[in-house]
C-alpha positions in Angstrom: -156.2 -93.9 -49.2 -153.3 -96.0 -50.8 -151.9 -99.5 -50.4 -148.7 -100.7 -51.6 -145.2 -101.7 -50.2 -142.2 -99.7 -48.4 -139.0 -100.7 -50.0 -135.5 -100.3 -49.2 -132.4 -102.6 -50.3 -134.1 -105.7 -51.3 -136.9 -105.7 -48.5 -140.5 -104.7 -49.3 -143.0 -104.1 -46.5 -146.7 -104.1 -47.3 -148.2 -100.8 -45.9 -151.5 -98.7 -46.2 -151.2 -94.8 -46.0 -153.3 -92.7 -44.2 -153.5 -88.9 -44.3 -152.1 -87.5 -40.9 -153.8 -83.9 -41.4 -157.0 -82.3 -42.4 -158.3 -79.0 -43.3 -159.5 -77.0 -40.4 -161.2 -74.1 -42.3 -164.7 -73.2 -41.6 -167.3 -74.4 -44.6 -168.6 -71.5 -46.5 -171.0 -71.8 -49.4 -171.1 -69.5 -52.4 -174.4 -67.9 -52.7 -176.5 -65.7 -55.1 -176.4 -62.1 -53.6 -180.2 -61.2 -54.5 -181.7 -64.3 -53.0 -179.1 -66.4 -51.1 -179.5 -69.4 -53.3 -176.9 -71.8 -53.7 -174.3 -71.8 -56.5 -173.4 -75.1 -58.2 -170.7 -75.7 -60.2 -171.5 -77.8 -63.5 -169.2 -79.6 -66.0 -170.4 -78.4 -69.1 -169.6 -80.0 -72.5 -168.0 -77.5 -74.8 -169.3 -79.3 -78.2 -173.2 -79.2 -77.1 -173.3 -77.0 -73.9 -175.1 -79.6 -72.1 -173.9 -80.7 -68.5 -171.8 -84.1 -68.2 -172.7 -86.5 -65.4 -169.6 -87.6 -63.4 -169.6 -91.4 -64.6 -169.3 -90.1 -68.2 -166.1 -87.9 -67.7 -162.9 -89.6 -68.7 -159.4 -88.2 -68.5 -157.7 -87.6 -71.7 -154.0 -86.4 -72.9 -153.9 -84.1 -75.9 -151.0 -85.9 -77.7 -151.7 -83.8 -81.0 -153.5 -80.8 -81.3 -157.5 -81.7 -80.9 -156.4 -85.5 -80.8 -156.6 -87.1 -77.1 -155.7 -90.4 -75.6 -158.1 -91.7 -73.2 -156.5 -93.2 -70.0 -158.1 -95.2 -67.3 -157.3 -96.1 -63.7 -155.4 -99.4 -65.1 -153.5 -97.2 -67.3 -151.9 -95.0 -64.8 -151.0 -98.5 -62.9 -149.7 -100.0 -65.9 -147.2 -97.2 -66.7 -145.0 -98.5 -64.1 -146.4 -101.2 -61.9 -143.6 -101.1 -59.0 -143.8 -97.1 -59.0 -147.4 -96.9 -58.4 -147.2 -99.8 -56.0 -144.3 -98.7 -53.8 -142.6 -96.0 -51.7 -139.2 -96.8 -52.9 -136.4 -95.5 -50.4 -133.3 -94.7 -52.5 -131.2 -93.3 -50.0 -130.9 -92.2 -46.6 -130.3 -88.5 -45.1 -130.0 -86.9 -41.7 -133.3 -86.1 -40.6 -132.2 -82.6 -39.4 -131.0 -81.7 -42.9 -134.3 -81.0 -44.5 -135.4 -77.5 -44.9 -138.8 -77.1 -43.8 -139.8 -75.3 -46.8 -139.8 -78.7 -48.7 -142.6 -80.0 -46.3 -145.8 -80.5 -48.0 -148.2 -82.8 -46.2 -147.8 -85.7 -43.3 -149.2 -89.3 -43.9 -149.1 -92.2 -41.4 -147.9 -95.6 -42.3 -149.3 -98.7 -41.3 -147.9 -102.1 -41.9 -150.3 -104.7 -43.7 -148.0 -107.7 -42.8 -144.5 -108.2 -42.2 -144.6 -106.4 -38.6 -141.1 -107.3 -38.0 -139.7 -105.9 -41.1 -141.5 -102.5 -40.3 -140.5 -102.7 -36.8 -136.9 -103.1 -37.8 -137.0 -100.2 -40.0 -138.7 -98.2 -37.5 -136.2 -98.8 -35.0 -133.1 -98.5 -37.2 -134.1 -95.0 -38.5 -134.9 -93.8 -34.8 -131.3 -95.1 -33.6 -129.5 -93.4 -36.2 -131.7 -90.2 -36.4 -131.7 -90.8 -40.2 -134.7 -90.4 -42.6 -135.4 -92.4 -46.1 -135.5 -90.1 -49.1 -138.1 -92.0 -51.3 -140.2 -91.6 -54.5 -143.9 -92.7 -54.8 -146.6 -92.4 -57.0 -149.9 -90.4 -55.2 -152.8 -89.1 -57.7 -151.2 -90.0 -60.7 -148.1 -88.0 -60.1 -144.6 -89.3 -58.8 -143.8 -87.7 -55.4 -141.0 -87.0 -53.3 -140.9 -88.0 -49.9 -139.1 -88.7 -46.7 -139.9 -91.8 -44.3 -138.9 -91.2 -40.9 -139.7 -92.6 -37.3 -142.3 -90.7 -35.4 -143.2 -92.1 -31.9 -144.3 -95.7 -32.3 -144.9 -95.5 -36.0 -143.4 -94.7 -39.4 -144.6 -91.4 -41.2 -144.2 -90.6 -44.9 -143.9 -86.6 -45.3 -144.2 -85.6 -48.7 -142.0 -82.9 -49.9 -141.8 -80.5 -52.8 -139.2 -81.1 -55.8 -136.9 -78.1 -56.0 -138.5 -76.7 -59.4 -141.7 -76.4 -57.4 -140.1 -73.9 -55.0 -140.2 -70.4 -56.4 -136.6 -68.1 -56.2 -136.8 -65.3 -54.1 -136.3 -62.8 -57.1 -137.8 -59.2 -57.2 -138.1 -59.0 -53.5 -137.1 -55.6 -51.9 -134.5 -56.8 -49.4 -131.9 -54.6 -47.7 -128.8 -54.6 -49.8 -126.4 -53.8 -46.7 -126.6 -54.4 -42.9 -127.6 -51.3 -41.4 -127.8 -52.8 -37.8 -125.7 -52.0 -34.8 -124.2 -54.9 -32.4 -126.0 -53.4 -29.4 -129.3 -53.8 -31.3 -128.7 -57.2 -32.4 -127.5 -58.2 -28.6 -130.9 -56.9 -27.2 -132.8 -58.7 -30.2 -131.0 -61.8 -29.0 -131.8 -61.6 -25.5 -135.3 -61.2 -26.4 -135.4 -64.1 -28.5 -133.8 -66.2 -25.9 -136.4 -64.8 -23.0 -138.9 -66.2 -25.4 -137.7 -69.6 -26.2 -139.3 -72.4 -25.1 -139.8 -76.2 -25.9 -142.3 -77.1 -28.7 -145.4 -78.4 -27.5 -147.9 -78.5 -30.3 -151.0 -79.0 -27.8 -150.5 -75.3 -26.6 -151.2 -73.9 -30.0 -154.5 -73.2 -31.2 -156.3 -71.4 -34.4 -157.6 -68.4 -32.4 -158.8 -66.5 -35.6 -161.2 -69.5 -36.4 -162.4 -69.0 -33.2 -163.0 -65.1 -33.3 -164.7 -65.6 -36.9 -167.2 -68.0 -35.3 -167.9 -65.2 -32.9 -168.5 -62.9 -35.5 -170.7 -65.3 -37.4 -172.9 -65.7 -34.4 -173.6 -62.0 -33.8 -174.4 -61.6 -37.5 -176.7 -64.7 -37.4 -178.7 -62.8 -34.4 -178.7 -59.4 -36.0 -176.1 -57.9 -33.4 -173.7 -55.4 -34.2 -170.2 -56.4 -35.3 -167.3 -54.5 -33.6 -163.9 -54.7 -34.8 -161.4 -56.7 -32.6 -157.9 -55.8 -32.3 -156.0 -53.1 -34.0 -153.9 -53.1 -37.2 -150.2 -53.4 -36.6 -148.0 -49.9 -37.2 -144.4 -50.4 -38.3 -141.9 -49.5 -35.8 -140.3 -46.5 -36.5 -136.3 -46.8 -37.4 -135.7 -44.0 -34.8 -137.7 -45.8 -32.2 -136.3 -49.4 -32.7 -133.8 -49.6 -29.7 -136.3 -48.2 -27.6 -139.1 -50.8 -28.4 -136.4 -53.6 -28.1 -135.7 -52.5 -24.8 -139.0 -52.1 -23.7 -140.1 -55.5 -25.1 -137.3 -57.2 -23.1 -138.6 -55.4 -19.8 -142.1 -56.4 -20.2 -141.2 -60.3 -21.5 -141.2 -62.9 -18.7 -138.8 -65.6 -19.2 -140.0 -68.9 -20.6 -137.1 -71.0 -19.3 -133.5 -69.8 -17.9 -131.5 -67.6 -20.1 -128.5 -68.8 -22.2 -127.5 -65.8 -24.1 -125.7 -62.7 -22.1 -124.9 -59.4 -23.6 -121.2 -58.4 -23.4 
């Protein structure tokens, strides 16, 4: 989906970029309720009310009220050719220092040539447990990302700029700690008992499976039953009892390391 170079210091490594994720949603179509005919989205010209074909649509920037500058693909490249063709690493950081809330989208990085330079960067990042903080242009916008070693390849993980994250203002959070030490210790024991190594292959989208089953029943004209129950908030007076009951019922995932005193 993109070709260019990774650059760090004076080294440039030609690479290709491939998306490392895909949408997993079920595909739904918008239909007219009365006759179930498909709904189509059209791009309508405001001046004459007619639909405009894709090959007649251009991108324009409104630099004055009602006046536009038309840009084509070459213009986006020519604005800064180096930035538009480079994943430019400008500093290195500890791989574990980035808060996951900044993570947005992963990409695979494939070397086009200079396999040795690619391998050197991969091995150096792997041994130092560092990641390269980089800027790159994708879809006509400058993005922030980290280049990191993952298995046998380099990956680029697009991360959000700080201004793209909202501040937690106006949330109804507890103003003071209202917990006892005993409650916290039991919660810690429960957490430890349910702690396991992360193996992504064990996790699956169960909701989509349930939704497909519901769709099949509706397609066959069968009655759909509600699956599951809505969670009910645990009462404060019952919290300790529920923590202890959970602790008794939970099988340990691995040997415990936390002991209540």
